N, C-alpha and C positions, 0 to 999 in steps of 0.2 A: 439503480435497480428499482423496478416497479413494485408497488405495494398492493397487497390484497387485504380487504377488510369487510366486515359486516356493518353496514350503516345503522341497523336496528337489531342488535344482538338480543335484546330483551324478548324478541318474538319467539325465541327458542323455548321460553317458559311455557308456551302453549302446547309444547309436546307432552307436557304432563297430562293434558286432557285426553291424550290418546291411550293412556295406561288402562282406564276402565274398558275401553273398546278391545284392547289386546287381551285383557283378562277374560272378557266375555267370549272372545273367540276360542281361547284355550279351554274354558270350562264347557263351552258348547260342544266342542269336538269330543270331549270326554263323555257327555251325556248322550250324544247321538249314537245309538246302536240298535241293531235289530237282533232279538234273541232267537237263536236256532238251537234245536236239541243236538244237532251235529253239523259241522261245516264241511264234512267230507264230500257232500254233493256239490259244493261250490268250488272245490279246488281246481277243477278242470275248466271252469268258466273263465274265458279271457276278459280282462278289464277293458271297458270301453274308454274312449278318450275323454268322455265326460267325467268318468270316475277318476281319471288321472289328474285332470286339472281342478277337480272339485276342491282339494285342500289348499290350492294356491289362490283361487279367486278371492276369498275373503281378505287375503293379505294385500290385494291390490289397493283396497281402500286405505289401509294403514300406510303403505309406501307412498300412495298418492297424496295423502294429507301431510305426510312428512315433507314431501317435495314442496307443497304449498307453503308450509311453515318456513322452509329455507328461503323461498322466494320473498316472503314477508320480512325476513331478516335483511334483505337487500344486499346480497354479496356484490362487491365492487372490485374492479381491478384498476390500479393506477396506470394512467396512460403516459402522461408527461410529468416529469419531476425536475426539480432543481435543487442544488445544494445551497443552503443558506450559509454563505461565507461571511464571517466577520473580518475585520481588517487584519490582514496577515502581516508578517514580518518580512523585511527584505534582508536576506542573508547572503553575503558574498563570501564564497569559499576561496581562499587564497592558498594554493598548494605548491609547495616546493618540489621541483622535479630535477634538481641538480644532481651531479654525478654521485654525491655522497648518499643519495636516497637509494642507490643500488645495493648498499650494504644489506646482507641477508641475515639480520639478527632478529627478525620477527617470524611468526609462524601463522599458517592458516591450515586448519584441519590436520594439525600435527606435522605439517611439512614446512621447512624453512623457506621463506619468501623475502623479497626485498622490502624495504621500508615503504617504498612507493606502492607496491601491490597491496600491502596490508592497509595502508591509509585509504586507498581507493575503495577497498571493500567496505571499510567502516563508514566512509562518507556515503557510499551507496545505501547502506542500511539506515544511516541517519536521515537521508532524503526520502527513501522509499518505504522505510519501516521494516522491521523484522521482529516477529513475536518471540523468537528464540533468544534474542539478545535484549529484549525489553525496549527496543527503539520503536516508537509508534509512527515515525515518518512525519513529514511536514507538508501535508496536502494543500494547505491554504497559504503557504509562504512562497514568496518569490525567491528563486535561487539563481545565483550567478557563479561563474568560475573563472578565476585568474590562475594561470600556471606560470611559475617563474623559475628561472635558473639564473643565468647571467643577465637576463632581461625579463621583464614582465610582459605577458601576452594575455589578451582577453580571449578566452576560449568560448565562454557562453555568457551573453548579456543576461540581465535579470529576466527571468521567465517563470510563468506558472506551469509550463509544459515540462514536467519533471522527467518524462520519457526522453525528451530531447536532451535535457541536462545530463541524464545518466549515460546516454549514448556518447556524448561529448567527453564525459569523464572517462569512459572506457578507452578513448583515443589518446589520453594523456600518458605519455611514455617517457622513458629516460632519454637523454640527448643521444642523437645518432648523427654521424657525419653524412652529408649527401654523397651518394655513390654514382658511379657510371653504370651503364647498362651491363657491363661484365662483373659488377659487384665491387670494383675497386673504388677507393675513396677519391673524391674530387679534391685535388690538392688546394684549390682556392677556397674551398668550403671548410677545410679542416680547422682554420683559425677561428671560424665562427663556432664550430663545435667546441673548441677549447674554451671560448668565452661563455658558451652556454652552460658549461659545467660549474660556473660560479653561483653565488647566491646574492641576488639583489633584493633584499628585504625591504629597503626603503622605497624603491620604485614600485614593488608589488603592492605595498600598503597604500601608496598614493594613488595608484591606478584603481585599486579597489574602492577607495573613497570616491573617485571620479565616476565610477560605474554606478555607485549607489545614488548619486545625485539625479540620475535619470528616473529612479523609482519615486512614486508618490506616497509610498508607505511612510507612516510617521515613525515607526521603529526600525532602525537600520543597524545591522551588526556585521562585523567581519570576523571570520574564523581563519586566522593566519597560522599555518602550520609550516614549521621549518625544522631542519636537523643541523643547521650550521650557523655561521656568522656572516654578517654583511661584508662582502668583499667585492661587489660589483655594483653597477648602476650609477645613476646621477644623483639621486637624493639620498641623504643619510636617513637611518631609522628615526632619528630625533626630528628631522624636518617633516617627515611623513606623519609622525605622531601629532605634530602641531596642526597639520592639515585635518587630520581626523578629529581632533578636539574642536577645531573651528567649525566643523560641520556637524558636530554632535553625534559622531559615529562611535559606537562601542566596539572594542576589539578584544576578542578572546584569542589568546596566543597559546599554541600547543607546541611544546618542544618534544621532538621525536628522537629516540635513541639516546646514546650516552657519549660523552667525550672519551676518546681513547683510540686505539688502533683497530681498524677494521679493514676487511678486504672489500674493495670497490671495483666496479666494472669499468674498465678503461678500453677504449678502442684506439689503437696506434695509427700512425699515418699510413700504414699499409692496409688498414681495414681489419686487422686481427683483434679479436676480443680477448682481453686478458683481465684477470682478477689480481690486483696488486694491493699490498698492505698500505694503508694511508692513515695518518693521524687526523681524526675528525674532532672538531670542537663545537659543542653545542653552546651557543651564547645565550644562556638562560637569563643573564643580567639584562641584556637588551630587550628580550621578549617580555620579561617581567615588567620592565619600565613602560613599555608600550601599553601593556594591559592596564596597569595601575593608572596611568595618566589619562586613559580614555574611559575610565570607569568600568573596565572589563575584568578579566581574570586570567592568570597564567596557569597552565597545566603542563605536567610532564608525563610522558608515556614512553617507557622503555621496552614494552612488549604489547602484543595485540590485546590482551585482556585489559591492561591499563588504558590503552587507546579507546576501547569500547566504553570504559568507565568515564573517560573524559567526555565523549560525545553524549553519553547518557546524561551527564550533569549539565552540559550545555543545553540539551533537549529540555531539561527541567527548568533551567534558568530562563529560557526564552519560550515560554508557553504562549500559544495563541488562545483566543477565546473558543468556547465550545461551538460546535456546528450542529446542524440538524438537516433533515431532509423533508421537504414539503412537496405536495403534489397539487398541481393546478387543475387537473381534470381526471375524473374517474368514469369508467365505463360500467354501466349497470349489467349485472349477470343474472338478474332475477327472472328474465323472460323464459329461458330454457327450463328452469326449475318449475315455474308456474305452468308452462305448457305441458311438461311431463306429468305433473301432478293431476291436472285436469283430464288428461288423456287416460291415466290409470283409473281415476275415479269413474269416468264415463264408461270405460271398458268393463269395470266391475258391475255397474248398474245394467248395462246392455246384456251381459252374460246372464245375470240373474233373472232378467225379464224375458229372455228368449231361450237360448239353448239349454240353460241349466234351470229353467223354471220348473218347480215342483221337485227338483232333486235336492236343492240346498234347504 
């Protein structure tokens, strides 16, 4: 956003010199009068244009001098500017999108929503900022996104383009089996859908560390969010933790929901959507160990308010340095003010020396 400023604001002090001139005009108008025994004879006499503009003309000098003072203060408009960015943090979001994330035990705006929908909204506020929730956003940080179920998938490489990051985040959804044109499930793809419903925490963590190696940021963190336990993938959480430690990556783990029986969204082989009761287990022990061994921290959130608190705390723990805005070039705006002031003063002098001579 461009900036407006006065390069020489002390020039406005010279306006004080105009006060005696204004006072003189006021007292002069009070003294100037012609005494008549009766004004009845003048009631029907139309006022000439000279008489109409006579009260205005003396003020032309006041307004003109004011314009000159504004010009001397040198108003300027910033043309080109740049943000002064200090070194930001590389943050890799690692988001569980397994079938268990369909459990609708969270709320948004008073309405029950799935765990995935609530988490996506909070991540959006964490990245972009939201004054109502106290999240300031991460404008100078690199953000990346890994989505994982039965396997880990790089959805968004590390980027400073947060609009792109948020668009990709919106496209992260619960697992869906591939369908034919008529809407029926492709039988060969149903096995893939079934595997997608698992939770590959180890693979997701290792992939996140790999993505962070691309970044040149000195501070690198992973926010790993899951509501289950590791049941898929090639690497175990312990192996992935060792990789994170080797590369000095700090991991904040967020456990979502609670262990217990919940209704989850299942799509059968015929393509029908069903909500079936399923016992879900949140492996807090594994998530806590990952966080502790990488110098991070474990958080638990069983509702939307607690989830917001988690991301607010992460926001505080991973602060970037302050930023400012500087402008390289300013455009001078004094010329129009100076021209207007000189024109008004000249007009006042000409009127008094010609058309209004002997009247004022």
